[in-house]
N, C-alpha and C positions, 0 to 999 in steps of 0.2 A: 631632158624628157620630158616632152608635151603629150598632155593627154587630149584625148578628144573629148569634142560638149557630152557625148554621150560618158564619157569614162567619168569626167568631172560629176554628172548629175548623178550619177551610180553612186559614188564616193560619197557625193553631199546626202544621199537616201541612207547608205550606210553608216555615215558619221550621227545623223538623227536617230535610227531605230537602235546602234549603240548607247546612246545617250538616253534615249528611252529605256533600253533593259537594264542600265546601271540605276535610273533613279527607282524601276522597279524592284530589283534587287534590294536596294540599301532600305527600302518599303520594308520587305519582306524579314531582312537581316533585324530592322527594329522591332519588327514584331515577334519574331522567334527571339530576343535578345529579351524582351519584356515578359513573352511568357515563360521562357528559363528562368527569370529572377522570381516568377508566379510559385514555380513547383519548387523552385531552392524554398522559398520562403514556408509553404506546404512540409517541403520536407524537415526545412531546420525546425519548425515547431510542434510537428508530429513527432517526431526521432530525439528532441533535446529529453535527457534525462537528469533530474535535479541530483545534487550532490547526496540530499536522502534519501531517495529511491537505491542511487548507488550503495548508499550505505546499508540500508535497510538490507538490501540482494547481498552482501557479503553477509551481514548477520544469520540471515537465511541460509549459507553457507556455512558458515560456522556449527551453527545451531542442529542443521541436518547431520555434520559431522560427528556431532556430541551425543545426541539422541535421536535414536531411530526408527521414536514412535509420534512424534511431533516436532515441529519447528512452526516459525514466523516467519510471515513474506507480506509483503503488501498486494492485496487484491489486484489483480489486472483489470478490473472492470471498474471499479469504484476508490481505488489505489490507498485503501485505508489499511492500518496493520490487521492480518488475521492470523489466527492459530491452524495451522493443519495439523489432524492428530490422525493417528492410524489405529482404528480401533477392529482388532480383528486382521480379517487383509483390504479392509475397505480405508482410502482416503477420506478426511469430510474437514470442512474449514469452518472455523468456530471463530465467535470473538473470543479475542484475548481475554485471560483469566476468566472466562465463565463456559457456561455448559449450553450454551443458546449456541446455534449453529448461526454462522454468515448467510446476513440477504442480501443481494442486490439486485440491480436489471436481470442479470443474465443466472442470476441462481433462489429465484423465488418459489 
């Protein structure tokens, strides 16, 4: 099977186009993989829960079930242990073992 000069020229141009396109896509793939690595890192660092936080969460559940008027938990903002107390029909965050209200960036 023989090809004309025009056919060979077109095949050579197509080959060059394919090589350029493959190179561009390889660069894009590398950029996408780098971006995915950054997103994974952000998700990993922000969704990590320490064993202490899990234990405190479990303690909170146990305390909630044993007492309907107060329980301890970790503050969602500053991550210190607080005591949630129900006074009347309202809940409030307090410093553990004290009468002072808990204050942090979102609760001042």
